[in-house]
Wavefront OBJ file of the C-alpha trace (Angstrom):
o trace
v -22.871 30.294 7.746
v -23.171 32.021 10.821
v -24.160 35.748 10.719
v -20.327 36.183 13.497
v -17.539 36.954 10.747
v -16.037 34.686 12.731
v -18.636 32.681 14.213
v -16.481 28.974 14.473
v -13.236 27.625 13.350
v -11.866 23.809 13.202
v -8.131 23.800 13.826
v -6.163 21.051 11.812
v -4.021 19.650 13.878
v -0.856 16.919 13.573
v 1.422 16.301 15.307
v 4.206 18.573 13.860
v 5.765 22.316 14.838
v 3.800 24.271 12.750
v -0.076 22.531 14.407
v 0.579 24.633 17.272
v 2.378 27.171 15.785
v -1.264 27.650 14.093
v -2.981 26.585 17.114
v -1.887 29.871 19.125
v -2.865 31.225 16.314
v -6.702 30.023 15.936
v -6.590 30.731 20.053
v -5.855 34.340 20.032
v -8.200 34.694 16.736
v -11.286 33.424 17.787
v -10.516 35.244 21.373
v -10.660 39.023 19.116
v -13.449 37.475 17.412
v -15.442 36.230 20.865
v -15.923 32.155 18.079
v -16.197 29.012 19.102
v -12.898 26.947 18.841
v -12.803 23.057 17.323
v -9.739 21.014 17.048
v -9.251 17.737 15.418
v -6.724 15.852 15.205
v -7.338 12.471 12.407
v -5.353 9.886 12.384
v -4.765 9.088 9.169
v -5.955 5.662 8.275
v -5.598 5.869 3.900
v -1.376 6.166 5.399
v -1.863 2.674 7.265
v -3.248 1.373 4.541
v -0.857 2.150 1.855
v 2.055 1.583 4.181
v 0.947 -2.398 4.992
v -0.390 -3.037 1.620
v 3.353 -1.772 0.381
v 3.755 -4.283 2.792
v 6.217 -1.805 4.783
v 5.663 -3.916 7.762
v 2.838 -6.415 8.638
v -0.782 -6.875 10.425
v 0.378 -6.271 13.840
v 2.807 -3.449 13.473
v -0.089 -1.624 11.462
v -2.703 -1.999 14.928
v 1.568 -0.708 16.787
v 1.984 2.643 14.495
v -2.352 3.209 14.150
v -1.706 2.807 18.282
v 1.224 5.693 18.389
v -0.858 8.154 15.575
v -3.603 8.095 18.051
v -1.272 8.687 21.827
v 0.559 11.022 19.036
v -2.824 12.494 18.970
v -4.123 13.018 21.925
v -0.276 14.219 23.020
v -1.719 17.231 20.400
v -4.210 18.117 21.235
v -3.328 17.998 25.448
v -1.173 20.883 24.444
v -3.578 22.625 21.784
v -6.112 22.937 25.061
v -3.049 23.692 27.182
v -2.617 26.568 25.015
v -6.264 27.632 25.000
v -6.822 27.491 29.139
v -3.611 29.386 29.388
v -5.368 32.035 27.747
v -8.997 30.976 29.052
v -10.520 30.436 26.742
v -12.683 27.516 26.163
v -11.625 24.300 23.756
v -13.515 21.585 21.543
v -10.866 19.343 20.847
v -11.394 15.705 19.370
v -9.545 12.572 17.293
v -11.245 10.652 14.459
v -9.738 8.505 12.313
v -9.939 8.319 8.680
v -8.335 10.635 5.736
v -7.602 14.252 6.876
v -8.511 15.983 3.847
v -11.804 14.177 4.462
v -12.406 14.277 7.909
v -11.120 17.654 8.498
v -13.556 19.602 5.685
v -16.259 17.303 6.721
v -15.969 18.287 10.584
v -16.080 22.059 8.936
v -19.654 21.181 7.178
v -20.693 19.602 10.106
v -20.525 22.650 12.043
v -20.532 25.014 9.861
v -16.933 27.182 10.437
v -16.731 30.161 8.825
v -12.537 29.367 8.431
v -10.155 26.250 8.533
v -6.696 26.679 10.863
v -4.296 24.658 9.212
v -0.607 24.463 10.160
v 2.637 25.904 7.224
v 2.619 23.651 3.873
v 5.616 22.029 3.843
v 7.296 22.531 -0.038
v 6.003 19.952 -2.333
v 9.129 17.961 -4.059
v 7.402 17.137 -6.331
v 4.538 17.656 -8.482
v 2.805 15.048 -6.866
v 2.767 15.825 -4.131
v 0.885 19.232 -4.249
v -2.130 16.693 -5.188
v -1.421 14.429 -2.003
v -0.046 17.002 0.570
v -2.806 17.116 3.065
v -2.725 20.011 3.557
v -3.240 21.076 0.117
v -6.033 18.606 -0.508
v -7.950 20.433 2.429
v -7.726 24.362 0.569
v -9.184 22.495 -3.072
v -12.193 21.118 -1.205
v -12.989 23.315 2.010
v -16.049 24.732 1.203
v -15.348 28.024 3.812
v -12.272 30.387 3.680
v -8.747 28.256 4.277
v -6.190 30.336 6.781
v -2.728 28.631 6.993
v -0.261 29.947 10.041
v 3.348 30.555 8.885
v 5.589 32.777 10.380
v 6.769 31.910 14.242
v 7.765 34.781 15.521
v 4.622 36.350 15.251
v 2.251 34.041 15.953
v 4.508 33.788 19.313
v 4.082 37.637 19.618
v 0.398 37.838 18.888
v -0.393 34.828 21.514
v 1.551 36.258 23.833
v -0.240 39.478 23.247
v -3.877 38.291 23.558
l 1 2 3 4 5 6 7 8 9 10 11 12 13 14 15 16 17 18 19 20 21 22 23 24 25 26 27 28 29 30 31 32 33 34 35 36 37 38 39 40 41 42 43 44 45 46 47 48 49 50 51 52 53 54 55 56 57 58 59 60 61 62 63 64 65 66 67 68 69 70 71 72 73 74 75 76 77 78 79 80 81 82 83 84 85 86 87 88 89 90 91 92 93 94 95 96 97 98 99 100 101 102 103 104 105 106 107 108 109 110 111 112 113 114 115 116 117 118 119 120 121 122 123 124 125 126 127 128 129 130 131 132 133 134 135 136 137 138 139 140 141 142 143 144 145 146 147 148 149 150 151 152 153 154 155 156 157 158 159 160 161 162
């Protein structure tokens, strides 16, 4: 890792409002520490495969859903870019495909990231959810610290004061 305490931050973006709060926090943190910020959105191919295997939909519908997920990813990464630009922060973004937690952890390792930032983890509905939630898996498998962002009011206030 770099000698700076927070030289590189990887932000995991998904199609939720919580991801945009995480982005606001990441932007404020990157500005405060002079860190590089790299945002990734992962099209969850594992979920698409599971839906196809469970016969929830047919192959043609999988292609349509994958396209929709890619468009969501582009839209959310664009929103994150605008948030960064509003605070005069240079950010890199990347749309990836694969298993979400693996792609995020691999990207953080590849970039030698000091920190991964994710949005709030949903309350599990069962024990099984704990082991299959992508945010939980990032927490478990990351080789660097992982920060989970929650508290919309505080985050927005911090972002606005940056």
